[in-house]
FIGUVEX-514745 format. One line per field, with one value per residue (C-alpha): residue number from 0; z, x, y. Coordinates in steps of 0.02 Angstrom, whole numbers. Each point is the difference from the previous one (the first is absolute). Example, Ala and Ser with C-alpha at 12.3 -4.5 7.8 and 13.67 -1.06 7.14 Angstrom:
REM FIGUVEX-514745
num	[0:1]
zz	[390:-33]
xx	[615:69]
yy	[-225:172]
END
This chain:
REM FIGUVEX-514745
num	[0:1:2:3:4:5:6:7:8:9:10:11:12:13:14:15:16:17:18:19:20:21:22:23:24:25:26:27:28:29:30:31:32:33:34:35:36:37:38:39:40:41:42:43:44:45:46:47:48:49:50:51:52:53:54:55:56:57:58:59:60:61:62:63:64:65:66:67:68:69:70:71:72:73:74:75:76:77:78:79:80:81:82:83:84:85:86:87:88:89:90:91:92:93:94:95:96:97:98:99:100:101:102:103:104:105:106:107:108:109:110:111:112:113:114:115:116:117:118:119:120:121:122:123:124:125:126:127:128:129:130:131:132:133:134:135:136:137:138:139:140:141:142:143:144:145:146:147:148:149:150:151:152:153:154:155:156:157:158:159:160:161:162:163:164:165:166:167:168:169:170:171:172:173:174:175:176:177:178:179:180:181:182:183:184:185:186:187:188:189:190:191:192:193:194:195:196:197:198:199:200:201:202:203:204:205:206:207:208:209:210:211:212:213:214:215:216:217:218:219:220:221:222:223:224:225:226:227:228:229:230:231:232:233:234:235:236:237:238:239:240:241:242:243:244:245:246:247:248:249:250:251:252:253:254:255:256:257:258:259:260:261:262:263:264:265:266:267:268:269:270:271:272:273:274:275:276:277:278:279:280:281:282:283:284:285:286:287:288:289:290:291:292:293:294:295:296:297:298:299:300:301:302:303:304:305:306]
zz	[3653:60:-83:90:59:-124:118:68:-24:-136:-32:-110:-41:-63:-159:-13:-148:85:-88:-125:-81:-2:-64:-134:-27:-2:-139:-112:-16:-70:-170:-105:-35:-176:-103:-60:-152:-50:-158:-147:46:31:-199:-53:72:-73:-147:-14:83:-149:-129:31:68:-179:-93:102:-144:-141:65:-131:-153:20:27:-162:-100:64:-44:-180:-45:11:-128:-169:63:-151:-148:24:-138:-114:-98:-81:46:61:-101:-142:-162:108:-60:88:165:162:107:128:116:105:184:-18:-168:73:-38:-41:-176:-88:-114:-106:34:-143:68:150:-48:-101:143:114:-76:130:139:9:159:40:70:-152:-9:-115:-25:34:-77:184:99:3:29:18:-152:-38:-140:-28:-33:-119:-92:48:-24:54:-63:62:-63:-76:109:-86:-187:-126:29:-144:83:148:58:-83:159:137:188:121:151:190:26:142:22:133:-88:36:-86:-194:-129:-154:-164:-73:-124:31:-133:-82:-55:119:65:180:125:23:176:-57:-108:119:99:-124:15:185:51:117:-43:129:-74:-119:-141:-67:119:26:127:7:134:-60:72:41:126:55:50:97:91:55:42:91:94:52:79:23:42:-91:-42:-151:25:55:-149:-177:100:7:-228:18:68:-137:-136:55:166:2:-12:-135:-141:124:-79:5:142:-34:186:-10:-142:61:171:-116:-122:164:31:-140:-47:155:-10:-180:85:149:-114:-102:97:55:-154:-76:-156:-50:55:-158:148:21:198:16:15:153:177:162:71:-189:6:184:-46:143:137:-48:186:40:19:-152:-36:-171:5:125:146:-47:-41:144:103:117:82:92:155:80:36:-168:-86]
xx	[-3:165:-2:-28:170:74:-39:-169:-139:-155:-148:-91:-196:-74:-69:159:-98:-147:-188:98:64:-195:-41:148:-86:-188:41:123:-149:-105:-75:109:-119:-102:60:-156:-60:-60:-145:105:117:-177:-80:172:34:-182:-5:173:-130:-137:118:63:-194:-16:120:2:-154:72:176:-64:2:192:35:-82:85:158:-30:-35:156:77:-82:-62:-151:-70:90:-57:-16:116:121:111:101:-120:104:-110:120:84:-96:117:-37:27:131:40:-64:52:-53:69:-73:-167:-139:121:-17:15:104:146:162:78:-122:30:179:-57:-98:120:141:8:-80:149:-40:-155:-75:-64:-97:-20:-127:48:-183:-92:72:102:203:171:50:125:34:163:-69:-118:127:30:159:13:100:104:89:-106:-206:-79:57:100:157:121:142:-58:90:20:-55:-140:62:-153:17:-96:-107:-54:-190:-134:-79:114:190:2:116:-6:92:97:76:130:51:175:-29:100:-100:-29:93:-106:-34:-45:-142:-69:-15:-102:-124:-26:113:166:114:88:159:108:66:-80:-176:-82:-125:-108:-130:-127:-27:-135:34:133:-122:-126:129:80:-186:-33:170:-33:-176:-31:173:18:174:55:19:-198:-21:117:-81:-190:33:64:-156:-111:128:-36:-113:34:199:19:85:58:71:217:43:45:-23:145:1:-142:69:157:-101:-122:162:49:-184:-18:165:-18:-193:58:99:-133:-93:149:3:142:-45:4:174:133:135:-127:-1:139:40:-148:94:-62:-177:-27:-158:-74:-168:-40:-150:-100:-72:207:34:94:34:-25:-158:-89:39:-30:121:76:-64:212:-87:-143:-23:84:-192:-72:170]
yy	[1313:-110:-168:-156:-98:-176:-80:45:-120:62:-59:-30:-5:-170:90:122:85:37:20:106:-194:-36:173:-41:-153:15:159:-131:-126:123:-5:145:160:2:135:94:2:105:15:16:-134:-120:39:-46:-176:-1:32:-131:-142:48:15:-207:-28:30:-43:-193:-71:39:-107:-145:132:55:-196:-35:157:-40:-206:102:84:-134:-79:82:106:70:-85:-184:-19:103:-117:138:140:136:137:46:-6:-168:-187:-91:-92:72:-81:131:129:142:40:183:45:94:-145:-157:-25:-148:-3:-78:17:86:126:-21:67:101:105:-27:105:139:-105:-145:-44:-39:-174:-117:-184:-105:-120:-190:-70:-10:136:126:13:92:62:172:102:-68:-195:123:57:202:90:172:114:141:151:94:10:-130:75:-133:-28:53:-149:-121:-126:-152:-101:53:-1:-107:134:-9:133:46:58:30:-118:-138:-45:-38:-52:129:-38:179:21:183:129:-6:175:86:101:-71:-126:-137:40:151:-81:-32:95:108:-121:24:-177:10:-103:-108:10:87:-77:-141:38:-188:75:173:87:98:168:-8:-173:130:143:-123:-116:223:38:-177:25:189:-38:-168:-40:-157:-101:-51:-165:-35:138:-118:-173:91:15:-177:-48:112:-92:-173:-14:-230:5:-140:127:134:169:9:90:172:50:69:79:116:53:88:44:108:67:92:72:50:109:37:61:90:122:15:80:97:82:-71:-66:187:35:13:-79:-171:-88:-33:205:-20:100:-87:28:80:-138:30:46:190:-31:161:18:24:209:22:195:121:-148:-32:126:203:129:49:-131:25:142:-83:-42:-105:-86:6:-70]
END
């Protein structure tokens, strides 16, 4: 069919879309089709609603128990330290120890020689307030796996330790026996030092592992993770912790690099990580055809339609 000339008039109908447009509008205004629910889906939803309905009458009980944690609980009337051989008056409690026993500062330090980043509180006569093992007098000896050091450093060092429970300040005493440098002593207690020389900040390995898992699963960024830890440490903002955000992201870069090399088997190579060749740490796909691994012998002679 020949095209009409350019100067020819074209008669358009009053409704250029016709009935099809009205039909499309009517279809668009229709409510979405409901998805058919199976019996299993209805049963699961009913079970979830039943569990919430069952919990609602007990909200006040849950509230009372949470308020009970803010006070002395079963230790009302107790004045002495709960350690059997101690008769000193109790002054503090640990939130991370099971049961949160009431202890004097001496017993508190003795009980936390291997748990130096637990969160503790002290009683001011009316309520519990924030306390620290540093203020209680705890000093952690490094270099000998909690054994006595024959040649400890004369002065202690205040170290900022970033953990999943918050940001802590811990007093540590390095070993001067010459068996390991300071950064190795921190690594042996699962603390990753932020610097090599004279470290003053460390990140616990479980914090690195948690952030690594959150970045892979939930796309968590370092900024929000760090400020979340800061909120756990002090949610009021009246006594904010020191900002070690840049130290944290630098440690995470180093941690990921070493962990990737460790998973690639570089820790058992005498040549070390520096001898890693290009592509050696790539994870092979188990579904891709690889002769000698997941392909039968003689696959070269198979017909083209079977290869």
